[in-house]
C-alpha positions in Angstrom: 109.7 67.6 -84.8 106.7 68.1 -82.5 105.4 64.6 -83.6 108.8 63.1 -82.7 108.8 64.7 -79.3 105.2 63.5 -78.6 106.1 60.0 -79.6 109.2 60.0 -77.4 107.3 61.4 -74.5 104.7 58.7 -74.8 107.4 56.0 -75.0 108.9 57.2 -71.7 105.4 57.4 -70.0 104.8 53.9 -71.1 107.8 52.7 -69.1 105.7 53.4 -66.1 102.1 53.2 -67.4 101.8 50.6 -70.1 98.2 51.5 -70.9 99.0 55.1 -71.7 97.8 56.2 -75.1 96.0 52.9 -75.8 92.4 51.9 -76.2 92.6 50.3 -72.7 93.5 53.7 -71.2 90.5 55.3 -72.9 88.1 52.5 -71.9 87.2 52.0 -75.5 86.1 48.6 -76.9 87.6 49.5 -80.3 91.0 48.0 -81.0 93.2 47.2 -83.9 93.0 43.5 -85.0 96.1 41.4 -85.2 95.9 40.6 -88.9 98.5 38.9 -91.0 99.6 42.3 -92.3 99.9 43.7 -88.8 101.9 40.6 -87.8 104.4 41.3 -90.6 104.7 45.0 -90.0 107.7 44.8 -87.7 107.8 48.3 -86.4 110.0 48.5 -83.3 109.4 51.3 -80.8 113.0 51.8 -79.7 112.0 54.4 -77.1 109.6 52.1 -75.4 111.9 49.1 -75.4 115.0 51.0 -74.2 114.7 49.5 -70.6 114.5 46.0 -72.2 117.7 46.6 -74.2 119.4 48.3 -71.2 118.7 45.3 -69.0 120.5 43.1 -71.5 123.5 45.4 -71.6 123.6 45.5 -67.8 124.7 41.9 -67.8 128.1 43.2 -68.7 128.4 44.6 -65.1 129.2 41.0 -64.0 132.8 41.9 -64.9 132.6 44.9 -62.6 130.8 43.4 -59.5 132.6 40.1 -59.5 131.3 36.7 -58.4 130.1 35.0 -55.3 128.4 31.7 -54.7 125.6 33.3 -52.8 124.9 35.7 -55.7 124.8 32.8 -58.1 122.5 30.8 -55.8 120.1 33.8 -55.5 120.1 34.1 -59.3 119.2 30.5 -59.8 116.6 30.5 -57.1 114.9 33.6 -58.6 115.1 32.0 -62.0 113.3 28.9 -60.9 110.6 30.6 -58.7 109.8 33.1 -61.4 109.8 30.5 -64.2 107.2 28.6 -62.2 105.1 31.7 -62.0 105.3 32.2 -65.8 104.7 28.6 -66.7 102.1 27.6 -64.1 100.6 31.1 -63.6 100.8 33.3 -66.7 100.5 30.3 -69.0 98.6 27.4 -67.5 96.3 29.5 -65.3 95.7 32.8 -67.0 96.0 31.7 -70.6 94.4 28.3 -70.4 92.5 28.1 -67.1 94.0 24.6 -66.5 93.2 24.7 -62.8 91.5 26.8 -60.2 92.6 28.8 -57.2 91.3 31.5 -54.9 91.3 35.2 -55.7 94.2 35.7 -53.3 96.1 32.8 -54.9 95.3 34.3 -58.3 96.7 37.7 -57.3 99.8 36.2 -55.8 100.5 34.1 -58.9 100.0 37.2 -61.0 102.3 39.3 -58.9 105.0 36.7 -58.8 104.7 36.3 -62.6 105.0 40.1 -63.0 108.3 40.0 -61.1 109.7 38.2 -64.2 109.4 41.5 -66.1 107.6 39.8 -69.0 104.8 42.4 -68.9 101.5 42.0 -67.0 99.4 38.9 -66.7 96.6 40.2 -69.0 99.1 41.2 -71.8 101.0 37.8 -71.6 97.9 35.6 -71.5 96.0 37.5 -74.2 98.8 37.3 -76.6 99.3 33.7 -75.9 95.6 33.0 -76.5 95.9 34.8 -79.9 98.9 32.5 -80.7 96.8 29.4 -80.1 94.1 30.8 -82.3 96.5 31.3 -85.2 99.5 29.0 -84.5 101.9 29.1 -87.4 99.4 30.9 -89.6 100.1 34.3 -91.1 98.4 36.0 -88.2 100.7 34.4 -85.6 102.9 37.1 -84.2 105.7 34.8 -83.1 105.8 31.9 -85.5 109.3 30.9 -86.8 107.6 29.5 -89.8 106.0 32.8 -90.7 108.3 35.4 -89.1 111.7 33.7 -88.8 113.7 32.5 -85.8 114.9 35.9 -84.5 111.5 37.5 -84.7 109.6 34.6 -83.1 112.2 34.5 -80.3 112.5 38.2 -79.3 111.6 40.5 -82.2 107.8 40.3 -81.6 108.2 41.5 -78.0 109.7 44.8 -79.4 107.0 45.3 -82.0 104.8 48.4 -81.6 101.7 46.5 -82.8 102.1 44.0 -80.0 102.4 46.5 -77.2 98.8 46.9 -76.1 97.2 44.4 -73.8 94.5 42.6 -75.8 91.8 43.0 -73.2 89.2 41.8 -75.6 90.9 38.3 -75.6 91.0 38.0 -71.8 87.8 39.5 -70.5 87.4 36.7 -68.0 90.4 38.0 -66.0 90.3 41.6 -67.0 87.2 42.1 -64.8 89.5 41.9 -61.7 90.8 45.5 -60.9 93.9 44.1 -59.1 94.9 42.3 -62.2 94.3 45.4 -64.3 96.5 47.3 -62.0 99.4 44.9 -62.2 99.0 44.8 -66.0 98.9 48.6 -66.4 101.8 49.3 -64.1 103.8 46.3 -65.0 107.1 47.9 -64.1 106.2 48.2 -60.4 106.8 44.6 -59.2 110.1 44.1 -61.1 111.4 47.4 -59.6 110.4 46.3 -56.1 112.1 42.9 -56.6 115.3 44.6 -57.9 115.4 47.0 -54.9 114.7 44.1 -52.5 117.6 42.0 -54.0 119.9 45.0 -53.7 119.0 45.6 -50.1 119.5 41.9 -49.4 123.0 42.2 -50.7 123.6 45.2 -48.6 122.4 43.3 -45.5 124.6 40.3 -46.3 127.6 42.6 -46.7 127.0 44.1 -43.3 126.0 41.0 -41.3 127.7 38.2 -43.2 130.8 39.7 -44.9 132.4 36.3 -45.3 129.9 35.5 -48.1 131.8 38.0 -50.3 128.8 39.8 -51.7 127.2 43.3 -51.7 124.2 45.2 -53.0 125.4 45.8 -56.5 126.7 42.3 -57.0 123.4 40.9 -55.8 121.4 43.2 -58.0 123.4 42.3 -61.1 123.4 38.5 -60.6 120.2 38.0 -58.6 118.0 40.3 -60.7 119.6 41.3 -64.0 121.3 38.1 -65.0 118.5 35.9 -63.6 115.9 38.0 -65.5 117.8 37.8 -68.8 118.1 34.0 -68.6 114.4 33.9 -67.7 113.5 35.9 -70.8 115.3 33.7 -73.2 114.3 30.4 -71.4 110.7 31.4 -71.9 111.3 32.7 -75.5 112.7 29.3 -76.6 109.2 27.9 -76.4 108.0 30.3 -79.1 111.0 29.8 -81.3 113.0 26.5 -80.9 110.0 24.5 -79.7 108.5 25.0 -83.2 111.8 24.0 -84.9 113.7 21.4 -82.9 112.3 18.2 -81.4 109.9 15.3 -82.0 106.2 15.4 -83.0 103.9 12.8 -81.3 100.7 14.4 -82.5 99.6 15.6 -85.9 98.7 19.2 -84.8 98.0 21.9 -87.5 101.3 23.7 -86.5 105.0 22.8 -86.2 105.0 22.4 -82.4 107.6 19.9 -81.1 108.5 18.1 -77.9 112.0 19.0 -76.6 113.5 17.7 -73.4 116.1 20.5 -73.1 113.5 23.2 -73.3 111.3 21.3 -70.9 114.2 21.2 -68.3 115.0 25.0 -68.6 111.3 26.0 -68.5 110.1 23.5 -65.8 108.0 21.5 -68.3 107.0 23.9 -71.2 109.2 22.0 -73.7 106.5 19.3 -74.3 105.1 21.8 -76.7 103.6 19.4 -79.2 101.7 17.7 -76.3 100.4 21.1 -75.3 99.2 22.1 -78.8 97.5 18.8 -79.1 95.5 19.3 -75.8 95.9 22.8 -74.4 93.5 22.6 -71.5 95.5 20.2 -69.3 97.5 21.4 -66.3 100.2 19.0 -67.2 102.3 19.1 -70.4 104.4 16.1 -69.8 101.8 13.5 -70.8 103.9 10.5 -69.6 105.8 9.9 -66.4 109.2 10.1 -68.1 108.3 13.6 -69.6 109.7 15.8 -66.8 107.2 18.6 -65.9 108.3 20.4 -62.7 105.6 23.0 -62.8 103.0 20.2 -62.8 104.7 18.5 -59.8 104.6 21.8 -57.9 101.0 22.3 -58.8 100.1 18.8 -57.6 101.9 19.6 -54.3 100.0 22.8 -53.9 96.7 21.0 -54.5 97.5 18.7 -51.5 97.3 21.8 -49.3 94.2 23.2 -51.0 96.0 26.2 -52.6 95.0 25.1 -56.1 92.4 22.6 -57.1 90.6 21.0 -60.1 93.8 20.4 -62.1 92.5 19.5 -65.5 93.9 16.1 -66.7 94.6 14.8 -70.2 91.6 12.7 -71.3 92.5 9.2 -72.3 90.7 9.6 -75.5 92.9 12.6 -76.4 96.0 10.5 -75.9 95.0 8.3 -78.8 94.0 10.9 -81.3 96.2 12.2 -84.2 99.2 10.0 -83.2 102.2 10.1 -85.5 104.3 7.5 -83.6 101.9 4.7 -84.5 101.9 3.5 -80.9 98.8 3.0 -78.8 98.5 5.3 -75.8 
């Protein structure tokens, strides 16, 4: 009984301090290795993931708070802005260092990405680096080939063995204390966003009642619904982008290019391209492969906010082709 209470208490503490009880908290270099057996363990920490489950169930409140166009517009806007932060920030910058920015720009991208409630930048990028090291191999923690569709899509996020931020895989960014803070207290930014969205709805109800919205409606649509769609839009890259689509390059995994996933993730659907050459800031290798995140990064580079966007080398375009066409 005492052990159960201790585990439950730690789970609740980790809602607020995600490093609690881990080797990161103790400052130890020792850490468990994500082996094939660990990847297949599938131990869900239900106490820790209760907020994640609760957020999904909270979508049902749309039937209580009603609908307004301004609430829907807010939801779509926050989806797009935060999807960019995940794809261009968490993924292309922190996981792959595909371009450069200032320390301030780095922090802002991390904070904006954290608002998506997909854990901290170090956790996200470290696990993604591990994925590329073992893509579709037994050690891959979210491979549909190894783990099945459900587990690769959402189950792995709930797994106790994937909870800790793998600092040893992202030492290049873990040296920044502000990133460590965002990663450790990863609930902070999403809560601040949720409160801000609620207050925005309260303000609109007071000063623009004709819009037909209020604080609770704006919270449910602008934050909850938007965040849930954001979760599953991102998760499709781990699951469906390894199952549905076309393969241009003979990569060692099952990655595929998928236009639909590219549209809902602002360019991440060109997954076979990405696994062929991971270091590029663009994932749509050709002009017809829509990559909104790259277009935004190019725009930001004009103003000097980001720079040194890494291109796809011409030589890489011609290697391991499956379509038998010259690049």
